[in-house]
BAVO-607957 format. One record per residue (C-alpha): residue number from 1; chain; residue in three letters; x, y negated, z. Coordinates in steps of 0.02 Angstrom, whole numbers, padded with zeros to 5 digits, m for minus. Each point is the difference from the previous one (the first is absolute). Last residue first. Layout:
! residues N
REC  pos  unit  code       u       v       w
REC  NUM     A   ALA       X       Y       Z
...
This chain:
! residues 166
REC  pos  unit  code       u       v       w
REC  166     A   ALA  m02663  m02284   02330
REC  165     A   ASP  m00117   00120   00047
REC  164     A   ASN  m00093  m00033   00177
REC  163     A   GLY   00032   00077   00156
REC  162     A   HIS   00080  m00167   00071
REC  161     A   ALA   00180   00063   00071
REC  160     A   GLY  m00012   00160  m00129
REC  159     A   SER  m00025  m00130  m00172
REC  158     A   ILE   00097  m00141   00076
REC  157     A   MET   00147   00128   00007
REC  156     A   ARG  m00034   00074  m00172
REC  155     A   ARG  m00002  m00195  m00057
REC  154     A   LEU   00165  m00050   00086
REC  153     A   LEU   00063   00167  m00113
REC  152     A   ARG  m00049  m00069  m00150
REC  151     A   ILE   00064  m00167   00032
REC  150     A   GLN   00171   00084   00042
REC  149     A   GLY   00000   00098  m00156
REC  148     A   ALA  m00038  m00156  m00101
REC  147     A   HIS   00129  m00103   00088
REC  146     A   TYR   00150   00133  m00055
REC  145     A   VAL  m00099   00016  m00185
REC  144     A   ASP   00014  m00218  m00001
REC  143     A   HIS   00170   00014   00063
REC  142     A   ALA   00050   00111  m00149
REC  141     A   ALA  m00064  m00122  m00123
REC  140     A   ALA   00100  m00133   00070
REC  139     A   GLY   00156   00082   00018
REC  138     A   ARG   00003   00064  m00178
REC  137     A   ILE  m00035  m00181  m00071
REC  136     A   LEU   00163  m00070   00136
REC  135     A   HIS   00088   00155  m00071
REC  134     A   CYS  m00024  m00037  m00183
REC  133     A   ALA   00034  m00177   00016
REC  132     A   ALA   00171   00047   00087
REC  131     A   ARG   00048   00092  m00134
REC  130     A   TRP  m00049  m00104  m00111
REC  129     A   LYS   00107  m00154   00062
REC  128     A   LYS   00151   00134  m00002
REC  127     A   PRO  m00033   00056  m00167
REC  126     A   ASP  m00034  m00174  m00088
REC  125     A   GLU  m00097   00029  m00172
REC  124     A   ARG  m00163   00014   00094
REC  123     A   TRP   00036  m00161   00100
REC  122     A   GLU   00034  m00087  m00151
REC  121     A   ALA  m00168   00046  m00066
REC  120     A   PRO  m00092  m00082   00120
REC  119     A   LEU  m00126   00122   00101
REC  118     A   HIS  m00167  m00039  m00045
REC  117     A   ALA  m00083   00148   00043
REC  116     A   VAL   00071  m00008   00165
REC  115     A   THR  m00057  m00174   00039
REC  114     A   ARG  m00169   00046  m00064
REC  113     A   LEU  m00018   00174   00089
REC  112     A   LEU   00070  m00116   00148
REC  111     A   ALA  m00126  m00150   00002
REC  110     A   ALA  m00155   00163  m00009
REC  109     A   HIS   00081   00066   00154
REC  108     A   GLU  m00007  m00166   00097
REC  107     A   ALA  m00189  m00041  m00088
REC  106     A   GLU  m00068   00160   00064
REC  105     A   LEU   00062   00020   00167
REC  104     A   ILE  m00047  m00192   00027
REC  103     A   ALA  m00180   00060  m00052
REC  102     A   LEU   00025   00114   00143
REC  101     A   ASP   00012  m00133   00103
REC  100     A   SER  m00153  m00078  m00036
REC   99     A   LYS  m00103   00163  m00007
REC   98     A   TRP   00082   00007   00188
REC   97     A   ALA  m00073  m00174   00034
REC   96     A   ALA  m00156   00024  m00076
REC   95     A   GLU  m00058   00168   00097
REC   94     A   GLY   00030  m00059   00146
REC   93     A   PRO   00141  m00042   00145
REC   92     A   GLU   00078  m00166  m00017
REC   91     A   VAL   00192   00011   00034
REC   90     A   PRO  m00006   00169  m00013
REC   89     A   ARG   00133   00045  m00004
REC   88     A   PRO   00186  m00049   00050
REC   87     A   PHE   00105  m00025  m00169
REC   86     A   PHE   00148   00097  m00023
REC   85     A   ASN   00121  m00012  m00106
REC   84     A   SER   00022  m00209  m00020
REC   83     A   GLY  m00092  m00157   00091
REC   82     A   LYS  m00126  m00113  m00070
REC   81     A   LEU  m00104   00071  m00110
REC   80     A   VAL  m00016  m00022  m00216
REC   79     A   PHE   00172   00027   00030
REC   78     A   SER   00116  m00139  m00014
REC   77     A   SER   00164  m00026  m00099
REC   76     A   LYS   00179   00093   00004
REC   75     A   LYS   00080  m00068  m00151
REC   74     A   ALA  m00028   00076  m00145
REC   73     A   GLY   00085   00133  m00067
REC   72     A   THR  m00104   00065  m00122
REC   71     A   LEU   00013   00208   00053
REC   70     A   LYS   00029  m00081   00186
REC   69     A   ARG  m00158  m00083   00017
REC   68     A   ARG  m00110   00120  m00098
REC   67     A   VAL   00087   00136   00145
REC   66     A   VAL  m00039  m00109   00131
REC   65     A   TYR  m00197  m00030  m00061
REC   64     A   LYS  m00007   00155  m00005
REC   63     A   TRP   00071   00037   00155
REC   62     A   TYR  m00156  m00112   00052
REC   61     A   ALA  m00122   00087  m00052
REC   60     A   THR   00054   00172   00082
REC   59     A   HIS   00000  m00077   00171
REC   58     A   LEU  m00164  m00096  m00040
REC   57     A   ALA  m00089   00176  m00007
REC   56     A   LEU   00114   00070   00148
REC   55     A   GLU  m00073  m00141   00116
REC   54     A   TRP  m00174   00036  m00095
REC   53     A   ILE   00014   00202   00047
REC   52     A   ASN   00048  m00033   00184
REC   51     A   HIS   00191  m00013   00067
REC   50     A   ARG   00044   00066   00164
REC   49     A   ASP   00002  m00135   00149
REC   48     A   GLY  m00141   00080   00117
REC   47     A   MET  m00018   00180  m00075
REC   46     A   PRO  m00094   00072  m00156
REC   45     A   ARG  m00077  m00182  m00050
REC   44     A   TRP  m00129  m00027  m00080
REC   43     A   ALA  m00020  m00173  m00108
REC   42     A   ALA  m00026   00118  m00168
REC   41     A   GLN  m00123   00097   00064
REC   40     A   GLN  m00106  m00154   00069
REC   39     A   ALA   00038  m00080  m00182
REC   38     A   THR  m00087   00136  m00077
REC   37     A   VAL   00132   00138  m00105
REC   36     A   GLY  m00106   00059  m00144
REC   35     A   ARG   00164  m00011  m00125
REC   34     A   LEU   00164  m00034   00104
REC   33     A   SER   00092   00177  m00006
REC   32     A   GLY  m00064  m00018  m00203
REC   31     A   ARG   00089  m00173  m00018
REC   30     A   LEU   00146   00077   00071
REC   29     A   ASN  m00002   00160  m00104
REC   28     A   PRO  m00104   00143   00056
REC   27     A   GLY   00101   00169  m00050
REC   26     A   HIS   00155   00032  m00061
REC   25     A   TRP  m00026   00053  m00201
REC   24     A   SER  m00040  m00177  m00019
REC   23     A   LYS  m00176  m00096  m00079
REC   22     A   LYS   00025  m00178   00008
REC   21     A   ASP  m00009  m00122   00134
REC   20     A   PHE   00155  m00039   00097
REC   19     A   ALA   00141   00123  m00009
REC   18     A   GLU  m00071   00046  m00168
REC   17     A   ALA   00020  m00172  m00086
REC   16     A   LEU   00153  m00036   00095
REC   15     A   ALA   00083   00168  m00076
REC   14     A   GLU  m00092  m00031  m00169
REC   13     A   LEU   00093  m00190   00002
REC   12     A   LEU   00173   00087   00040
REC   11     A   LEU  m00016   00154  m00132
REC   10     A   LYS  m00049  m00151  m00120
REC    9     A   LEU   00149  m00101   00039
REC    8     A   GLU   00118   00159  m00003
REC    7     A   THR  m00055   00029  m00183
REC    6     A   ASP   00030  m00180  m00075
REC    5     A   SER   00170   00017   00117
REC    4     A   SER   00051   00150  m00108
REC    3     A   ARG  m00042  m00094  m00154
REC    2     A   ALA   00074  m00165   00055
REC    1     A   MET   00171   00086   00021
């Protein structure tokens, strides 16, 4: 089983990379969808309580943290920000705060990649644990792609609302 799981592990790592920051067939990945977004654009809301780009970026970071925690079996610890799932943003508007929150996303993605790359061999030898791990990892990649699409749509809406190219 180790050979098959080694191949699967490589494919899972590739899926995470394509969904986040490597060239993919489907268009912009998550990082690409955020490239060039200003703090002002990231804070723009399409309607009163709808999530903005900033919140979506941190939401994806949070779920990378959750998947990593589930894969390691670690007890729930604290995410770098207080709360869970969605984090109202911006708390402090401005480019520095936006870049700081983007750094959280980058750090959580890197931590997830390290965790996946070093999954224990016994997990990969246990079909039930391996299926569960694969399910979580594929879900994390799909989650990035899903929100990348939402962010691209919000950028188009910003462009229409402000008459500029977001």
